MARTOR-950090 format. One line per 8 residues: their letters; for each residue x, y, z of C-alpha. Coordinates in steps of 0.1 Angstrom, whole numbers, plus 2048, in hexadecimal, padded with zeros to 3 digits. Layout:
<atoms>
A> X:Y:Z ~ ...
</atoms>
This chain:
<atoms>
XXXXXXXX> 3AD:702:A70 ~ 3AE:705:A4A ~ 395:721:A4B ~ 3AE:737:A5D ~ 3C8:731:A43 ~ 3B3:743:A29 ~ 3BF:766:A34 ~ 3E4:769:A2C
XXXXXXXX> 3FD:782:A38 ~ 401:78C:A13 ~ 3DB:791:A12 ~ 3DD:7AC:A2B ~ 401:7B8:A26 ~ 3FF:7BE:A01 ~ 3E7:7CE:9E9 ~ 3CB:7BA:9F8
XXXXXXXX> 3D2:7C8:A1B ~ 3AF:7D2:A25 ~ 39A:7CC:A06 ~ 392:7AA:A13 ~ 37B:7B8:A2D ~ 366:7CA:A12 ~ 361:7A8:A02 ~ 34B:79D:A1F
XXXXXXXX> 332:7B7:A17 ~ 326:7A8:9F6 ~ 30D:78D:9EF ~ 303:77E:9CE ~ 2E0:777:9C1 ~ 2DA:769:99E ~ 2B9:764:98D ~ 2C1:741:981
XXXXXXXX> 2B8:728:99C ~ 2CD:70C:98D ~ 2EC:721:995 ~ 2E4:724:9BA ~ 2FA:708:9C7 ~ 318:712:9B2 ~ 314:737:9BC ~ 310:72D:9E1
XXXXXXXX> 331:71A:9DE ~ 341:738:9CD ~ 334:750:9E8 ~ 343:73A:A03 ~ 365:73A:9F1 ~ 363:760:9EB ~ 35A:768:A0F ~ 376:752:A1B
XXXXXXXX> 38D:766:A04 ~ 394:748:9ED ~ 391:75E:9CF ~ 3A0:747:9B6 ~ 387:72C:9BE ~ 36A:744:9BE ~ 375:755:99E ~ 373:734:98A
XXXXXXXX> 34E:730:993 ~ 345:755:98E ~ 357:756:96C ~ 345:736:960 ~ 323:745:96A ~ 32A:766:959 ~ 336:755:939 ~ 315:743:938
XXXXXXXX> 303:764:934 ~ 2F8:76A:958 ~ 2FA:78E:965 ~ 2F6:7A1:985 ~ 308:7BE:996 ~ 313:7A7:9B2 ~ 321:78D:999 ~ 335:7A7:986
XXXXXXXX> 341:7B8:9A6 ~ 34D:798:9B6 ~ 35D:78C:996 ~ 36F:7AD:992 ~ 379:7AD:9B7 ~ 386:78A:9B5 ~ 3A0:797:99C ~ 3A6:7B8:9AD
XXXXXXXX> 3AC:7AA:9D0 ~ 3C6:792:9C3 ~ 3D9:7AD:9B0 ~ 3CD:7A3:98D ~ 3C1:7C6:985 ~ 3C4:7C1:960 ~ 3AA:7A5:960 ~ 393:7B9:977
XXXXXXXX> 38E:7D4:95D ~ 374:7C4:947 ~ 35E:7B9:965 ~ 35F:7DB:976 ~ 357:7EA:953 ~ 339:7D3:950 ~ 32E:7DB:974 ~ 32F:800:96F
XXXXXXXX> 320:801:94C ~ 304:7E7:953 ~ 2FB:7F1:977 ~ 303:816:97C ~ 2E6:81B:994 ~ 2EF:81B:9B9 ~ 313:813:9B1 ~ 32B:813:9CF
XXXXXXXX> 344:82E:9C5 ~ 360:818:9D2 ~ 35B:804:9B2 ~ 363:823:99E ~ 384:827:9B0 ~ 38D:802:9AB ~ 383:805:986 ~ 39A:824:982
XXXXXXXX> 3B7:811:993 ~ 3B1:7F3:97C ~ 3B0:80A:95D ~ 3D2:818:968 ~ 3E0:7F4:96A ~ 3DB:7F2:944 ~ 3E7:816:940 ~ 3C5:824:935
XXXXXXXX> 3CC:843:949 ~ 3B5:85B:936 ~ 397:844:93D ~ 3A2:83F:961 ~ 3A3:865:965 ~ 37F:867:958 ~ 374:84D:971 ~ 386:860:98D
XXXXXXXX> 372:87F:983 ~ 353:86B:989 ~ 360:85E:9AA ~ 367:882:9B5 ~ 344:88E:9AA ~ 335:873:9C0 ~ 34C:872:9DE ~ 357:897:9E0
XXXXXXXX> 36C:897:A00 ~ 37D:876:9FA ~ 3A2:87E:9FD ~ 3AA:867:9E0 ~ 392:87A:9CA ~ 39E:89C:9D5 ~ 3C2:892:9D0 ~ 3BA:888:9AD
XXXXXXXX> 3A8:8A9:9A5 ~ 3C5:8BE:9B5 ~ 3DF:8AA:9A1 ~ 3D0:8A6:97F ~ 3F3:8AA:971 ~ 3FF:88C:985 ~ 40D:87A:966 ~ 422:898:95D
XXXXXXXX> 430:899:981 ~ 437:873:980 ~ 44A:878:95F ~ 45F:894:970 ~ 466:87D:98E ~ 46E:85F:978 ~ 491:852:96F ~ 4A0:858:991
XXXXXXXX> 4A6:832:997 ~ 4B6:817:983 ~ 4A5:7F5:98B ~ 4B2:7D1:987 ~ 4A2:7AF:989 ~ 4AE:797:9A4 ~ 4B6:772:9A2 ~ 4A7:76B:9C4
XXXXXXXX> 484:76D:9B6 ~ 46F:74D:9B2 ~ 450:744:99F ~ 43B:74C:9BD ~ 43E:76D:9D1 ~ 45B:780:9E1 ~ 457:7A3:9F0 ~ 45C:7B8:A10
XXXXXXXX> 482:7BC:A10 ~ 493:7CC:A2E ~ 4B7:7D2:A39 ~ 4C7:7C2:A57 ~ 4EA:7C9:A65 ~ 4FB:7AB:A54 ~ 4FC:7BA:A31 ~ 4DD:7A5:A28
XXXXXXXX> 4BA:7AA:A1A ~ 49F:799:A2E ~ 47F:792:A1A ~ 45E:77E:A19 ~ 45B:762:A00 ~ 441:747:9F7 ~ 45C:733:9E5 ~ 452:712:9F7
XXXXXXXX> 456:6F3:9E1 ~ 437:6E3:9F2 ~ 41A:6E5:9D9 ~ 402:6D1:9EF ~ 3E0:6E1:9EB ~ 3DB:6E3:A10 ~ 3FB:6F8:A13 ~ 3F0:711:9F9
XXXXXXXX> 3DF:731:A03 ~ 3BB:732:9F7 ~ 3BD:757:9EE ~ 3D5:752:9D1 ~ 3DF:72D:9D1 ~ 403:735:9DD ~ 417:726:9F9 ~ 419:739:A1A
XXXXXXXX> 435:753:A20 ~ 455:74F:A34 ~ 471:767:A3B ~ 493:762:A2A ~ 4B4:775:A29 ~ 4CC:77A:A0D ~ 4EF:789:A0C ~ 4F4:7AA:9FA
XXXXXXXX> 511:7A3:9E2 ~ 52E:7B9:9DA ~ 51C:7CE:9BF ~ 503:7D7:9DA ~ 4E6:7CF:9C2 ~ 4E5:7AA:9BD ~ 4DD:790:9D9 ~ 4EA:76E:9E3
XXXXXXXX> 4D7:74E:9E8 ~ 4B9:752:A00 ~ 4BA:741:A22 ~ 49C:73D:A39 ~ 4A0:74E:A5A ~ 4A8:737:A77 ~ 494:734:A97 ~ 46F:738:A9F
XXXXXXXX> 468:755:A88 ~ 45A:740:A6B ~ 43A:72C:A71 ~ 420:719:A5B ~ 40E:73A:A57 ~ 41A:75B:A46 ~ 437:770:A51 ~ 442:78F:A40
XXXXXXXX> 44E:7B4:A42 ~ 46C:7B5:A59 ~ 47E:7D2:A69 ~ 49F:7CF:A7D ~ 4AF:7E2:A99 ~ 4D1:7F2:A92 ~ 4E3:7D7:AA5 ~ 4D0:7BB:A93
XXXXXXXX> 4C5:7AA:AB3 ~ 4A0:7B4:AB1 ~ 488:7B0:A94 ~ 464:7BB:A90 ~ 450:7A7:A77 ~ 42D:7A1:A6A ~ 41B:77F:A6F ~ 3F8:771:A6E
XXXXXXXX> 3E8:773:A91 ~ 3FB:756:A9F ~ 406:75A:AC3 ~ 412:73F:ADB ~ 409:724:AC1 ~ 3E5:730:ABF ~ 3D5:73F:AA0 ~ 3BE:75D:AA8
XXXXXXXX> 3A1:76B:A95 ~ 38A:788:A96 ~ 365:785:A9D ~ 35E:77B:A79 ~ 378:75F:A7B ~ 391:772:A66 ~ 3B6:76E:A6D ~ 3C6:791:A6E
XXXXXXXX> 3E9:79D:A71 ~ 3FF:7A7:A8E ~ 422:7B4:A93 ~ 43A:79F:AA8 ~ 45C:7A6:AB7 ~ 478:78B:AB8 ~ 49B:78A:AC7 ~ 4BA:77B:AB7
XXXXXXXX> 4CB:762:AD0 ~ 4E7:74C:AC4 ~ 4DF:751:AA0 ~ 4BA:748:AA3 ~ 49B:75D:AA6 ~ 488:757:AC6 ~ 473:768:AE1 ~ 457:770:AC9
XXXXXXXX> 441:78B:AD9 ~ 421:79B:ACC ~ 421:7C1:ACE ~ 409:7CE:AE8 ~ 3F5:7E5:AD0 ~ 3EB:7C8:AB9 ~ 3C8:7BA:ABB ~ 3B2:79E:AAF
XXXXXXXX> 39A:7B8:AA1 ~ 3B1:7CA:A88 ~ 3D1:7C4:A76 ~ 3F3:7D3:A7E ~ 410:7CC:A67 ~ 42E:7D8:A52 ~ 445:7E5:A6D ~ 461:7FE:A66
XXXXXXXX> 478:809:A82 ~ 487:82C:A81 ~ 4AD:82F:A80 ~ 4B0:838:AA5 ~ 498:81B:AAE ~ 480:833:AC0 ~ 463:832:AA8 ~ 451:815:A97
XXXXXXXX> 43D:81C:A77 ~ 422:803:A6C ~ 402:7FE:A58 ~ 3E0:7F7:A68 ~ 3BB:7FA:A66 ~ 3B8:800:A8B ~ 39E:819:A99 ~ 3A8:83C:A8D
XXXXXXXX> 3B1:831:A6A ~ 3A7:848:A4D ~ 3A5:82D:A33 ~ 3A7:808:A2C ~ 3CA:808:A3B ~ 3DF:825:A49 ~ 403:82B:A54 ~ 408:830:A79
XXXXXXXX> 425:836:A90 ~ 42B:82C:AB4 ~ 446:836:ACD ~ 45E:819:AD8 ~ 463:820:AFD ~ 479:802:B05 ~ 475:7E4:B1B ~ 458:7D7:B06
XXXXXXXX> 444:7F7:B0A ~ 435:80C:AEE ~ 422:82D:AEC ~ 400:832:ADD ~ 3FF:82D:AB7 ~ 3FA:84E:AA3 ~ 3EB:851:A81 ~ 402:864:A69
XXXXXXXX> 3E5:879:A5D ~ 3D5:884:A3D ~ 3F6:88F:A2C ~ 3FF:86A:A2B ~ 3DF:856:A2F ~ 3C0:855:A18 ~ 3A0:841:A16 ~ 3B3:828:A02
XXXXXXXX> 3D0:811:A0B ~ 3F0:820:A1A ~ 408:804:A24 ~ 42C:7F6:A25 ~ 43C:814:A36 ~ 462:817:A36 ~ 473:832:A4A ~ 496:83A:A3D
XXXXXXXX> 4B4:843:A52 ~ 4AE:868:A49 ~ 48A:866:A54 ~ 47A:864:A32 ~ 45A:850:A30 ~ 455:839:A12 ~ 434:826:A10 ~ 41C:817:9F7
XXXXXXXX> 3FA:824:9EF ~ 3DD:821:9D7 ~ 3CC:840:9E6 ~ 3E6:85A:9DA ~ 3E6:860:9B5 ~ 3FD:848:9A2 ~ 402:832:984 ~ 3EB:815:990
XXXXXXXX> 3E9:7FC:9AC ~ 400:803:9C8 ~ 41A:81E:9C2 ~ 437:828:9D7 ~ 438:84B:9E7 ~ 450:85F:9FC ~ 449:879:A16 ~ 464:88E:A27
XXXXXXXX> 463:898:A4C ~ 457:8BB:A54 ~ 44B:8CF:A73 ~ 429:8BF:A71 ~ 435:89B:A6C ~ 438:894:A47 ~ 434:8A7:A27 ~ 41B:89E:A0D
XXXXXXXX> 422:87D:9FA ~ 437:87E:9DA ~ 435:861:9C0 ~ 458:854:9BB ~ 451:850:995 ~ 45B:836:97C ~ 46C:81D:979 ~ 466:814:99E
XXXXXXXX> 441:81A:999 ~ 42D:80A:97E ~ 409:803:974 ~ 40A:7E5:98B ~ 410:7E1:9B1 ~ 431:7EF:9BD ~ 438:7ED:9E2 ~ 451:7E5:9FF
XXXXXXXX> 46B:7FF:9F6 ~ 48B:801:A0A ~ 4AA:817:A04 ~ 4CD:819:A12 ~ 4D2:83F:A10 ~ 4F8:83C:A12 ~ 4FD:825:9F5 ~ 4DD:830:9E2
XXXXXXXX> 4D5:80B:9DE ~ 4B3:7FD:9E6 ~ 499:7E2:9DF ~ 473:7E1:9D9 ~ 459:7C8:9CD ~ 441:7C8:9B0 ~ 429:7B1:99D ~ 431:7C2:97B
XXXXXXXX> 436:7AF:95B ~ 457:79E:955 ~ 45C:790:977 ~ 461:76B:981 ~ 443:768:998 ~ 425:779:9A7 ~ 43A:793:9B9 ~ 45F:799:9B4
XXXXXXXX> 479:7AD:9C6 ~ 48E:7C5:9B1 ~ 4AD:7D8:9BA ~ 4B4:7FC:9B1 ~ 4CE:817:9B2 ~ 4C2:83B:9B7 ~ 4D3:851:99D ~ 4C2:872:9A4
XXXXXXXX> 4B1:883:9C1 ~ 48B:881:9C3 ~ 475:89F:9C1 ~ 467:8A3:9E5 ~ 45A:8C6:9E5 ~ 445:8DB:9CD ~ 45F:8F1:9BC ~ 45A:90B:9A1
XXXXXXXX> 471:924:990 ~ 46E:949:987 ~ 483:955:96A ~ 484:970:950 ~ 498:98B:93D ~ 49B:9AF:948 ~ 499:9C8:92C ~ 497:9EE:925
XXXXXXXX> 472:9F5:920 ~ 478:A0E:904 ~ 495:9FD:8F0 ~ 48F:9D9:8FB ~ 4B4:9D7:901 ~ 4BF:9BD:91A ~ 4CB:9CA:93C ~ 4E9:9B9:94A
XXXXXXXX> 4F2:9BC:96F ~ 4CF:9C6:97A ~ 4C8:9BD:99F ~ 4AA:9A5:9A2 ~ 49C:99E:9C4 ~ 482:984:9CE ~ 46C:98E:9EB ~ 44F:97D:9FC
XXXXXXXX> 42E:98E:A00 ~ 439:99D:A21 ~ 456:9AE:A10 ~ 471:998:A1E ~ 48E:990:A07 ~ 48F:96B:9FD ~ 4AB:96C:9E3 ~ 4BC:984:9CB
XXXXXXXX> 4D2:983:9AC ~ 4DE:998:98F ~ 4D6:993:96B ~ 4F0:981:956 ~ 500:98B:935 ~ 4DF:982:924 ~ 4CA:997:93C ~ 4BC:978:94C
XXXXXXXX> 4B4:96F:970 ~ 4A5:950:982 ~ 498:948:9A4 ~ 48C:927:9B5 ~ 469:92B:9C3 ~ 451:918:9D9 ~ 42E:90E:9CD ~ 40F:923:9D7
XXXXXXXX> 422:941:9E3 ~ 41E:966:9DA ~ 43F:977:9D0 ~ 44B:999:9C6 ~ 468:99C:9AD ~ 47A:9BD:9B2 ~ 491:9C9:996 ~ 4AA:9E6:99B
XXXXXXXX> 4C4:9F6:984 ~ 4D4:A18:986 ~ 4C4:A30:96D ~ 4A3:A1C:96D ~ 484:A1D:982 ~ 482:A00:99B ~ 466:9E9:993 ~ 452:9D0:9A8
XXXXXXXX> 442:9B3:996 ~ 429:99D:9A9 ~ 426:978:9A2 ~ 413:95B:9B3 ~ 420:938:9AE ~ 409:91A:9A8 ~ 409:8F6:9B3 ~ 417:8E7:993
XXXXXXXX> 438:8D4:99A ~ 457:8E1:98A ~ 445:8FD:978 ~ 459:91B:969 ~ 449:93D:96C ~ 455:953:94F ~ 457:977:95D ~ 468:98F:944
XXXXXXXX> 46C:9B2:953 ~ 470:9D3:941 ~ 47E:9F1:953 ~ 477:A16:94C ~ 495:A2D:949 ~ 494:A4B:961 ~ 48B:A6B:94E ~ 488:A8E:95C
XXXXXXXX> 467:A93:94A ~ 458:A75:95D ~ 465:A7B:980 ~ 480:A90:990 ~ 4A1:A7C:993 ~ 49F:A81:9B9 ~ 481:A85:9CE ~ 47F:A8A:9F4
XXXXXXXX> 462:A78:A03 ~ 458:A79:A27 ~ 43D:A68:A3C ~ 41C:A79:A38 ~ 424:A89:A17 ~ 40A:A89:9FC ~ 41C:A7C:9DD ~ 404:A8F:9C7
XXXXXXXX> 413:AAF:9D5 ~ 437:AA3:9D7 ~ 437:A98:9B3 ~ 422:AB7:9A9 ~ 409:AA0:998 ~ 3EC:AAE:986 ~ 3CD:AA8:99C ~ 3BD:A85:997
XXXXXXXX> 399:A8D:995 ~ 37A:A78:98F ~ 35B:A80:97B ~ 33B:A85:98E ~ 32C:A63:99A ~ 349:A51:98A ~ 365:A3B:997 ~ 377:A34:976
XXXXXXXX> 39B:A3E:971 ~ 39D:A57:955 ~ 3B9:A58:93B ~ 3C6:A79:94B ~ 3C6:A68:96D ~ 3DA:A4B:95F ~ 3F7:A61:956 ~ 3F9:A6E:979
XXXXXXXX> 3F5:A4B:989 ~ 412:A3F:973 ~ 428:A59:985 ~ 41D:A4A:9A7 ~ 426:A28:999 ~ 448:A34:98E ~ 450:A43:9B0 ~ 445:A23:9C2
XXXXXXXX> 45B:A0F:9AB ~ 478:A26:9B1 ~ 474:A22:9D6 ~ 46A:9FE:9DC ~ 465:A03:A02 ~ 44C:A1F:9FD ~ 429:A19:A0A ~ 40B:A30:A04
XXXXXXXX> 3E8:A35:A0F ~ 3CF:A3E:9F4 ~ 3B5:A56:A00 ~ 396:A5C:9EC ~ 37E:A7A:9EF ~ 35D:A84:9DF ~ 34A:AA5:9DD ~ 32D:AAD:9F4
XXXXXXXX> 311:AA7:9DA ~ 2FB:A88:9E0 ~ 2F6:A78:A02 ~ 311:A71:A1B ~ 30F:A4B:A17 ~ 30E:A4D:9F2 ~ 32E:A62:9F2 ~ 33E:A49:A0A
XXXXXXXX> 337:A2C:9F3 ~ 343:A40:9D5 ~ 364:A49:9E5 ~ 369:A24:9EE ~ 365:A1B:9C9 ~ 37D:A37:9BE ~ 397:A2C:9D8 ~ 395:A08:9CD
XXXXXXXX> 397:A12:9A8 ~ 3B7:A26:9AF ~ 3C7:A09:9C3 ~ 3BD:9F0:9A9 ~ 3CE:A05:98E ~ 3EE:A07:9A2 ~ 3EF:9E2:9A9 ~ 3E4:9D5:987
XXXXXXXX> 3F3:9EF:96F ~ 412:9F7:984 ~ 417:9D4:993 ~ 41B:9E4:9B5 ~ 417:9CC:9D2 ~ 3F5:9D1:9E3 ~ 407:9CE:A04 ~ 417:9F0:9FD
XXXXXXXX> 3F5:A02:9F9 ~ 3D9:A09:A11 ~ 3BA:A1D:A0B ~ 3A1:A34:A1C ~ 380:A41:A10 ~ 376:A63:A1F ~ 357:A6B:A0A ~ 34E:A90:A0F
XXXXXXXX> 35D:A93:A32 ~ 37D:AA6:A28 ~ 373:AC1:A0F ~ 38F:AD9:A05 ~ 378:AF6:9FD ~ 357:B06:A07 ~ 342:AEE:9F2 ~ 32F:ADE:A0E
XXXXXXXX> 30A:AD4:A0B ~ 2F3:AEF:9FD ~ 311:B06:9F7 ~ 310:B13:9D3 ~ 330:B09:9C0 ~ 33C:B06:99D ~ 343:AE4:98D ~ 368:AEB:98F
XXXXXXXX> 366:AF2:9B4 ~ 353:AD1:9BA ~ 36D:ABE:9A5 ~ 389:ACA:9BC ~ 379:AB5:9D8 ~ 377:A96:9C1 ~ 39C:A8D:9C6 ~ 3B5:A72:9D1
XXXXXX> 3D3:A76:9E8 ~ 3F1:A60:9EB ~ 3FF:A62:A0E ~ 421:A53:A17 ~ 41E:A3A:A34 ~ 435:A25:A48
</atoms>
């Protein structure tokens, strides 16, 4: 029976949730024959997840000068799997520097996480670059590459919570707080006073976990004396991670695979986790029932019930998982029936560990992960509901997150009071529960800003009261404002969107300025705009334009000609194109079709290609120099098909007559 006690609920519910299975993959071979018996004993302890016992032997062997990739990897993992990431650094370092050949890239990821635990972020980023180069499509690697400025974002997100230590913590481990309907926090604790070796979990030499409750006191932050839950909910094995129905009469909780007083294992003899449901009868928890989608072959744990009781979120490595542990959801159908579990998908889950989901009353999903980019170990993230399920995950920042493991976050959205657990420095035990008060809203969408000053292009004088309109790339108005007494304007914008900023003021030519936002959080785009005053010598003060008109004729432009075999915009042509730009700025709804023509010399297909180049050069000038939206301009290349004089093939013509055919037209379209 003792063998089955080696896998704790904390083993699989916390940072070690699924890493333990990886440990079974390694074997150790040392050259020194006189170490064989000791190494064999260490291997047995390691493979039984008794990392503390195994570590003592491996450490002694390493300190005597013996070396191998398996020795270093197991020694590093013995620290990593028990959450001692700081002490794992030197051994991952030795492993990677001494045995770089055929290195499992997962060690690079663990090494990067361990470096973060000691706040060596620059070195961790370098290792993640190597991890990306090897793995490519790994979501953890891609997320890192896409969010290289993650520390900047975390700084922006930080300071939104005030945190406080709690007196309920013991020298052992407390975590997994949840709310019930009795103004209490319910949590898991290994505060047992029994230090008998047989009652200690071999993984980390700590007592097994039970579930306790503690009253929330008047300040809503501190807690009263812990009391163990009554009834059949606590056993000699691990219990953890509770979630209560609104009426408080039903609880879902995690436990080692212990059903009907029988301990279950998978095919390898490993005790996994299951979710159970219990009912409150006469003040005691009874009627313990295993949920039907649990299995002896994979773990299911960390339940979180939605506010309406219709959905249950949980963590598992069941078939269909993306990584070492994923967040799933299942419909609660009533009368002991449940739907089919659904993976929350790649916006939430990675190849790493996503675990400890908590669904708030407003539907926000808080969870812990080492796969999304964070400060080290497990970080807490938030995702908001959207049409596709949930948004991308946002790190909740410091001080809730640290370089250590931070997990089991819960929040009362009415009082803004909540609790979470961490193994950071300064606590009483291995894991401690902290209370917090949210003092500022979290950033849960990628927002940017567009701002600038409107001035007279000739005098640089600020322009007060100018109308500034923000449009999307389809021309739809998103927002509008007027410049203040300092000539300034500002818009909120969304990341990775193409916008048009249209500026209008009587006596000035309307101007469209194109801008594309990026994916940098809280970035400010500076877009100063200068307007050109209307002058009679530039354009008539009033122009009548109709569909099908050629602006070149309406504006009485000098012809825009191209040199023979050339598609470059000449300086003379620039002057005329600036007039086209002015009229399009004055009339922001105006759309045109640029038509390009050649003379008849050279072959038909040569002239066709040449007219395409001239058409594109003209449009490119209007868009780049004039900042006219490309959506307002279309183009057609006619080549030699529409000559305006007699100069067809083999007809003798002067150079001036041929040049008349090398022209551009600007036709007004709908």
